[in-house]
Every structure is written in structure tokens, then in C-alpha cells.
ROVEXLO-464609 format. One line per 5 residues: number of its first residue (from 1); for each residue y, x, z of N, C-alpha, C, O. Coordinates in nm, 3 decimals. Layout:
BEGIN
NUM	Y:X:Z:Y:X:Z:Y:X:Z:Y:X:Z; ...
//
This chain:
BEGIN
1	18.742:7.781:10.747:18.843:7.747:10.650:18.828:7.603:10.603:18.928:7.535:10.581; 18.707:7.556:10.588:18.686:7.418:10.546:18.740:7.322:10.650:18.797:7.219:10.614; 18.725:7.354:10.777:18.777:7.269:10.883:18.928:7.255:10.872:18.980:7.144:10.882; 18.999:7.366:10.851:19.144:7.362:10.836:19.186:7.279:10.717:19.282:7.203:10.725; 19.113:7.294:10.605:19.144:7.217:10.486:19.120:7.069:10.512:19.201:6.985:10.472
6	19.009:7.036:10.579:18.980:6.897:10.612:19.090:6.837:10.700:19.134:6.724:10.677; 19.133:6.913:10.800:19.239:6.865:10.889:19.367:6.842:10.810:19.438:6.745:10.833; 19.397:6.932:10.716:19.518:6.918:10.634:19.510:6.792:10.548:19.607:6.716:10.540; 19.397:6.771:10.483:19.380:6.653:10.399:19.385:6.527:10.483:19.448:6.429:10.444; 19.319:6.527:10.599:19.321:6.410:10.687:19.462:6.380:10.735:19.503:6.264:10.740
11	19.536:6.484:10.770:19.672:6.466:10.817:19.757:6.402:10.709:19.829:6.305:10.735; 19.750:6.453:10.588:19.834:6.403:10.480:19.790:6.265:10.433:19.872:6.190:10.381; 19.664:6.232:10.448:19.618:6.103:10.398:19.668:5.988:10.485:19.667:5.873:10.440; 19.712:6.015:10.607:19.761:5.907:10.693:19.913:5.902:10.698:19.971:5.837:10.785; 19.978:5.970:10.604:20.123:5.972:10.602:20.170:5.908:10.472:20.116:5.935:10.364
16	20.269:5.823:10.483:20.325:5.762:10.363:20.476:5.776:10.365:20.537:5.800:10.470; 20.536:5.761:10.249:20.681:5.767:10.239:20.732:5.630:10.196:20.672:5.563:10.112; 20.844:5.590:10.256:20.908:5.463:10.219:21.058:5.486:10.218:21.113:5.558:10.301; 21.122:5.423:10.122:21.268:5.427:10.121:21.318:5.350:10.243:21.255:5.252:10.285; 21.428:5.393:10.298:21.485:5.327:10.415:21.508:5.180:10.386:21.484:5.095:10.472
21	21.554:5.148:10.267:21.580:5.007:10.233:21.451:4.926:10.238:21.453:4.811:10.283; 21.339:4.982:10.192:21.210:4.912:10.200:21.168:4.893:10.345:21.124:4.784:10.384; 21.182:4.998:10.424:21.142:4.990:10.565:21.227:4.888:10.640:21.177:4.817:10.727; 21.354:4.880:10.606:21.443:4.785:10.670:21.400:4.642:10.639:21.399:4.555:10.727; 21.366:4.617:10.513:21.327:4.483:10.470:21.197:4.437:10.535:21.177:4.318:10.558
26	21.110:4.531:10.565:20.981:4.494:10.625:20.957:4.579:10.750:20.853:4.644:10.764; 21.055:4.577:10.839:21.051:4.661:10.959:20.923:4.638:11.040:20.858:4.734:11.081; 20.888:4.512:11.064:20.769:4.485:11.146:20.642:4.536:11.078:20.550:4.581:11.146; 20.636:4.530:10.945:20.520:4.583:10.874:20.512:4.734:10.892:20.404:4.789:10.915; 20.625:4.801:10.881:20.628:4.946:10.901:20.581:4.983:11.041:20.500:5.073:11.058
31	20.632:4.912:11.140:20.593:4.940:11.279:20.444:4.913:11.299:20.375:4.991:11.366; 20.393:4.804:11.243:20.251:4.773:11.256:20.163:4.878:11.189:20.056:4.912:11.240; 20.207:4.931:11.075:20.130:5.035:11.007:20.121:5.159:11.096:20.018:5.226:11.099; 20.228:5.189:11.166:20.230:5.305:11.255:20.147:5.277:11.381:20.063:5.357:11.420; 20.172:5.162:11.443:20.108:5.130:11.570:19.959:5.104:11.557:19.879:5.159:11.633
36	19.922:5.023:11.461:19.782:4.980:11.452:19.704:5.055:11.345:19.581:5.065:11.354; 19.772:5.107:11.245:19.703:5.178:11.138:19.702:5.328:11.155:19.636:5.399:11.079; 19.774:5.377:11.256:19.777:5.521:11.281:19.853:5.600:11.175:19.837:5.722:11.165; 19.934:5.532:11.095:20.011:5.601:10.991:20.132:5.670:11.049:20.182:5.635:11.156; 20.178:5.767:10.975:20.309:5.828:10.999:20.390:5.793:10.876:20.350:5.823:10.764
41	20.503:5.730:10.896:20.584:5.685:10.783:20.710:5.770:10.776:20.791:5.772:10.868; 20.724:5.840:10.664:20.842:5.921:10.640:20.943:5.835:10.566:20.912:5.775:10.463; 21.063:5.830:10.618:21.170:5.750:10.557:21.253:5.840:10.467:21.288:5.953:10.504; 21.285:5.789:10.349:21.363:5.867:10.253:21.492:5.794:10.216:21.499:5.671:10.218; 21.592:5.873:10.183:21.719:5.822:10.134:21.754:5.905:10.011:21.769:6.027:10.020
46	21.767:5.839:9.898:21.797:5.906:9.771:21.694:6.015:9.742:21.727:6.123:9.692; 21.567:5.985:9.775:21.458:6.078:9.748:21.443:6.192:9.847:21.352:6.274:9.834; 21.530:6.198:9.946:21.525:6.306:10.045:21.465:6.252:10.175:21.502:6.145:10.221; 21.374:6.328:10.234:21.314:6.290:10.362:21.418:6.305:10.472:21.475:6.412:10.489; 21.443:6.197:10.547:21.548:6.201:10.648:21.501:6.168:10.789:21.566:6.205:10.886
51	21.389:6.099:10.802:21.341:6.061:10.935:21.194:6.022:10.924:21.138:6.012:10.814; 21.133:6.000:11.040:20.992:5.957:11.041:20.972:5.855:11.152:21.038:5.859:11.256; 20.880:5.765:11.127:20.836:5.670:11.229:20.694:5.710:11.265:20.605:5.710:11.180; 20.675:5.745:11.392:20.543:5.790:11.438:20.504:5.711:11.562:20.588:5.649:11.627; 20.376:5.714:11.594:20.328:5.645:11.713:20.381:5.713:11.838:20.424:5.828:11.835
56	20.378:5.641:11.946:20.422:5.698:12.074:20.332:5.815:12.113:20.378:5.910:12.176; 20.204:5.809:12.075:20.112:5.919:12.105:20.156:6.046:12.032:20.152:6.156:12.089; 20.197:6.031:11.905:20.245:6.148:11.830:20.373:6.203:11.893:20.388:6.324:11.907; 20.463:6.114:11.932:20.587:6.159:11.995:20.558:6.233:12.125:20.617:6.338:12.151; 20.468:6.180:12.206:20.434:6.246:12.333:20.371:6.383:12.308:20.396:6.477:12.384
61	20.290:6.395:12.203:20.231:6.524:12.168:20.340:6.623:12.127:20.339:6.738:12.170; 20.433:6.578:12.043:20.543:6.665:12.001:20.623:6.712:12.122:20.657:6.829:12.132; 20.652:6.620:12.213:20.729:6.657:12.332:20.652:6.753:12.421:20.711:6.846:12.477; 20.521:6.734:12.434:20.440:6.825:12.514:20.438:6.964:12.451:20.445:7.065:12.522; 20.428:6.971:12.319:20.430:7.101:12.251:20.565:7.170:12.269:20.571:7.291:12.290
66	20.673:7.093:12.260:20.807:7.151:12.282:20.821:7.202:12.425:20.877:7.309:12.447; 20.771:7.125:12.522:20.777:7.168:12.662:20.698:7.296:12.683:20.744:7.387:12.753; 20.580:7.304:12.622:20.497:7.425:12.637:20.567:7.545:12.575:20.565:7.655:12.633; 20.630:7.526:12.460:20.703:7.636:12.395:20.821:7.679:12.482:20.848:7.799:12.496; 20.892:7.582:12.541:21.004:7.615:12.629:20.956:7.695:12.750:21.020:7.791:12.790
71	20.842:7.655:12.807:20.788:7.729:12.922:20.750:7.871:12.883:20.772:7.965:12.960; 20.692:7.888:12.764:20.659:8.022:12.716:20.786:8.108:12.705:20.786:8.225:12.743; 20.894:8.047:12.653:21.021:8.120:12.642:21.076:8.159:12.779:21.126:8.270:12.796; 21.066:8.068:12.876:21.114:8.097:13.012:21.031:8.209:13.074:21.087:8.300:13.134; 20.900:8.201:13.059:20.814:8.305:13.116:20.844:8.442:13.054:20.848:8.544:13.124
76	20.866:8.443:12.924:20.898:8.570:12.857:21.032:8.623:12.906:21.047:8.743:12.929; 21.130:8.535:12.924:21.261:8.578:12.973:21.251:8.631:13.115:21.315:8.731:13.148; 21.173:8.565:13.199:21.157:8.609:13.338:21.082:8.742:13.346:21.106:8.821:13.437; 20.992:8.766:13.252:20.914:8.890:13.254:20.994:9.008:13.201:20.955:9.123:13.223; 21.103:8.982:13.131:21.185:9.088:13.073:21.271:9.151:13.181:21.357:9.084:13.239
81	21.251:9.281:13.210:21.331:9.346:13.315:21.481:9.345:13.285:21.562:9.356:13.377; 21.518:9.332:13.159:21.659:9.329:13.123:21.728:9.200:13.164:21.851:9.190:13.157; 21.652:9.103:13.207:21.709:8.974:13.248:21.722:8.961:13.400:21.725:8.850:13.452; 21.729:9.070:13.469:21.736:9.066:13.616:21.879:9.061:13.668:21.900:9.032:13.786; 21.976:9.087:13.583:22.115:9.087:13.627:22.160:8.944:13.657:22.137:8.852:13.579
86	22.224:8.928:13.770:22.276:8.796:13.808:22.410:8.773:13.741:22.490:8.866:13.724; 22.434:8.648:13.703:22.560:8.610:13.638:22.624:8.501:13.723:22.559:8.403:13.759; 22.751:8.519:13.754:22.822:8.418:13.832:22.831:8.289:13.752:22.845:8.291:13.630; 22.822:8.176:13.821:22.824:8.044:13.757:22.948:8.027:13.668:22.937:7.979:13.555; 23.065:8.065:13.717:23.188:8.052:13.639:23.182:8.138:13.512:23.229:8.096:13.406
91	23.126:8.257:13.523:23.112:8.345:13.406:23.016:8.285:13.304:23.039:8.294:13.183; 22.908:8.226:13.353:22.809:8.165:13.264:22.871:8.047:13.188:22.848:8.031:13.068; 22.949:7.966:13.259:23.014:7.853:13.193:23.108:7.902:13.083:23.116:7.840:12.977; 23.177:8.010:13.107:23.267:8.066:13.006:23.185:8.114:12.885:23.221:8.089:12.770; 23.074:8.184:12.912:22.989:8.235:12.803:22.935:8.121:12.718:22.923:8.133:12.596
96	22.901:8.010:12.782:22.844:7.895:12.711:22.949:7.801:12.655:22.916:7.705:12.587; 23.075:7.829:12.684:23.182:7.745:12.633:23.189:7.609:12.701:23.228:7.510:12.639; 23.151:7.606:12.828:23.153:7.478:12.901:23.278:7.463:12.986:23.295:7.362:13.053
//
């Protein structure tokens, strides 16, 4: 439990919030804080969190996690015997509204 708490505190200690107007005025500083300082900068508009600036390493990790989750979903769908019925391409396009 202490390890999880430490990871949570470490994660939050490297994240800061900046108003979009502040980030715009000092864009290069914001990018440098992310790139060289390892920060995650959350951008806010009217006090609401709207976006984040993260390192490319963080983005690649997020994408890898999304890909892994997608693969898990595909494997589960393929393992489901109820998903064995074939659907004609034209019928599928109609179902998807394409």
C-alpha cells in the first residue's frame, strides 16, 4: 500500500496546471518544462481542465495501453461463440451508418 501511495504522490508532484492564456504567453517555457523537466502540464480554461501537454514518452505509453486494451477487446470478441456469424459488407455498412 505504501508503494501505491508513493506512486500517487510522485505522479501528482510532477503535474502542474496553467491557464491556457499563461501557456500561450510562455509556450516555449511550457514545452521545456514538459520535455526537460518531466512535467505534465494540465491546461485550464475558466478553471476547467481542458487539455494536457505531456512528453512524447507519456503519449507513446498512453497509445500502447490503448492498443493493448483494443487487442484484449478483439480477443474477447473472437473467443465469444456468439460472434461467429458472418455479416455481409453492405449490411455492416448499413449497421454502422456508413
